[in-house]
N, C-alpha and C positions, 0 to 999 in steps of 0.2 A: 533549604529542600539540597540534597547531599548528591552523587552520583559515583561509589565510589567513596575514594578522598578528595574531590571534586566538589567546593561549595557552589550552586548554583549561584545564589545570589550575589557572591565577589566577581563570578564569572561575566553575569549580564551586564553588572557595573561595568566590569573590564573592556568586555562589548561595548557596550554606551558611549564609554568615553571615545576609543579609539574603533567608529563605525567598521574602516577599513580590513579592520581584525578578521570580517566576515569575508575578505578575500581569501584570507588563510585558510581559513573554518573550509569552505567550498571546496578549492583545491584539493585540501587532506582528503575530502567526503567522496572526492571528484574517483581519485587514483590508486582507491582500495589497495593502500602500498601499508602493511602493517609496519614494516621496518621502519619506514618515516615519520608516520603517526607515534610511535613511541619513543624516538629522537626528540620530536616535539615537542610530547608535552613532559619527555626529563630536562627539556631547556624551559618550558614555560614559565615566568617569571609576570605574578599579578600585579607587580610594587613597579614592574616598568615599565614606559611609555611603548606599544607598539613601534616599529621599527617596522614604516611602510614597505618604502623600496619600491620597488615595481609590482605594479599586479600581474598578476599571471592569470584569472581564470575571464574565459572572453564573457559568461553570460553574469558575474559580478560588471563587469567593467560597463556593459550594454543597460544594466539597469544598476545603478547603484544608488542615485536616487530613489527610486521605489525601493531598494533593501534598506534603507535609512532611513527610511519611514514606518516601516515595518517595523526593524527592530528596539526603534525608539517610541514607537506607542505604549503608552503606561499598561497596557494591556495583553502585549504581548507573551510574557513568560508568568502567565497565572501560577499560582500553587496553593495546595495542592495539585496535579498534574493531574487532570481527567481528561479520560477519551470521550465521557461521554457529552454532545451538544457541543464540540470543539470545533466539527464541520457545521455549516447550515443548509439544507435543504435545497431551499431555492435558490443558495449561490452556487451549489453542487452541481446542480441540475444545469443552471448555465454556462457553465465551463464546459461541461461534455457534450451538451448538444453543441456550443460553437467546434468543440475539437472533434464534432462526431467525423466531418471528411477527411481530416489530416492527419487521427491518431494511427492509425496503421501505419502508413508512410514512416513516423517515427517510433512508434516501438516495435513492430514485427521485427529490426533485425535484433533486438534486444529479448524477448523471451522469441526465442528460436521454436519450429516445430520439433529438434531433438527435445527442448524441454518441455514442449507442451507434451510430446508423448510419453517422456517420463512422467509426466502427471497423470494422463488418463491409466498408465502402469502402475499406479498408485491407486487410483482407484478399483482400477481390477474389475470393470464391468461383466456382469452375465447376460447369459442369451434373457431378453426380454424384460431385462431391469428397465423402472424407468428412473431417469437420473434428470435433478435438476440442478443445473448453472444457475447459481446467484450471481449478479452482475455481470451478464453473457455480454455486453457491449457491442461490441461492432460482432461476436461471432468469430471469432479468428480459433477458436479452440474447435468448432465444429468440423473442420476438416477429418480430425485425427481420430472422432469418438466412432467405437464400431458401428453397424447397422443394423446391427440385431438387438440396439435398443432406443429406448424409448425417452426422446430428449427434450425438456422442458427449461427453454431460459428464459430468464426476466431482467429488466433493469428499469431505471427510476429515468433513462434520459428517450423521448422518445425519440431523437435526431441519430441516436446511437444505433436504435431498434430500426429504421430505416436503411442503413447501413448493412444491418445484419441480414436483412429479410433477403439482401439481394443473392447476399454467399448463402441463405437456403436454400435457393431457384438452382444453387450451381451441385448440391445432392440430393438429384431427384429418391436416390434411393432410401435417404435415410431418413427416421421416422422424430423431426424437428418441428415444437410447434414455439411461437415468442410469444409474452407476455410483458405489457405495459404493466411493471406494478415496484410498492413501495417495498423493499426487503424487511420493512420494521415492521410492518402489520402484510401479511399475505396471505392471499386469500385462500388458498390452498385445504383440505382438508388434513386433519393432523394422521399419521404415517401412510403419507403419499408417494412416498420416493425410496428406494430402495436404497440408493447414491447420492450425495450432494458435494459439489464443485463451488467453492467458491472463490474465484482468479480476481488477487486483486482487488478485492472489492472494501474489505474490511476495513483497511487506513482510510477509505474516500465515505463511509457515511457517518451518519450525523453519531447514533449512540449505535457500537460495535458488541455490546453486551445483551443489546435486544436484539440484533439480526441474530446474535449465533444462538439466544434462545429460540427464535424460530426457527430456524436450521435444525434446531433439538425435535420441536416439534413435528415438524412437517416430514421426517424423516425416521424408517418404518426401526421397531426396535432391534436394535444389531447390525443396521445398517451403517453403511461405512462413507462416513465424512472427510474429506480433503482439503485441504486449504494452503493455497500458495499465497503468502504475501511481504510486504515490507514491514518490519517490526521492529522494535526498542531491541539494539542491541544488545548483547550479554557486556560484552568487551565494554567497561568503562568510559574509555575515551572516545572510541565511536561514539556511543550513546549522549557524551558531552556532546559532540559536533552533531547530533541526530535532535537532541536538543533546542541546541542555539538555533539550528537554519528553521524552527517547526515554524515562526511565524510566517518564513516566507517560504515552505510547502503548500504551508494553507492556501494563502495567497495568489500563489504564481506557479508553485508544483515542482517538478524533480529540474529543477534547474541547477541542480548540484553536478548535474551531469550536463558537459555542456554541448553534446547533441539536441537539449530538450530543450525548448523553445518556451516561454512565458505564459501562462496562463490556455496551456494545455491540460494540464489536469491540475487537480486541486488534491489535498490526501493530508493525512496526520504520518511526519514522519517519526514520533516517539509513543505507536503506537505499542502498548506493554499487551501481548495477545498472552499471554501463557500466567499473567496477575487474570485477567479475565476470564479465562480458563478455572480456575481457582475458584471464582464465584459459582461454576458450574459443577463442579468436581467432575470436571475432562480429563481422563486421564487417555494421553496421547502414546500412541501403539508405535511411531517412527517417524522420525523428527530428520528431516536433512537441510542443509543450507547450501545458496550455489556463488553466494561468494564470501572472501576470506573476511570481512568484518561481521557477519553473521548477522546480514541485515533480512537478506530476501529468504527466506523460510517457506519449506514442502512438508508441508506433516498429511499424519492421517489418524483419525482417531473411529473409534464403536461405540453407535448412537446408541449410549443407555441408559434407560431410562423407564 
């Protein structure tokens, strides 16, 4: 497999021979510094042993042995890359159930209410709209929904929903209902919702294409769908980092960012969202990126079916 001009078979072989190279991968991924990234790849030489030097990434240093085991697993880098079935339902539920009470403390400072407010602007709900949030989690978006809408949130994690219910009680003027539900097979009738928000959920599900199909089914014709997620970057050098980090993301979460402890989330760092859209003939109306690496995307599209 190739990403841009890079043979990933060769790069993976190099990584496995020089596992401390992952420290450098995680540092480049953490810093979101395009200039440093480009300079590194200009000088990157697969024929030379990696010069370790001083390890710099906190989470790599803390979890080095576990990381070595993950990247050396023969099944760590399957080809061709498939998003379907990469994450297991039971493991994902276990991770998010265990992390429910500490999730907000870790991630609230990342997805700020300014960011979330922009997402609701993208959704542009009208009075009396029925809104579905897929993967509502601990309910961190509930605060910013307008009072004049009917909001339904679903999640696969019982413990995340328990935390979410506490937030619902803080907003008595809002019409909010929560349901424990698998997004791969929603129990709603077709054409039930005017707007659908899928917030940081597709990268954490077993089969994102099936979830997208379900979102289209339950959303009314010409309804608005908004997605905010972590996706495979269109910048080749960034995508190389994401691919190398993928087996770690699956098991240990987003530990490439140093504030994130291991085993708090589980996700696919190489979610090829726009390729999935091609399978569904989805035409995106607007797209924004919130980081220089183009890994965090906010987009909307009209449900044409």
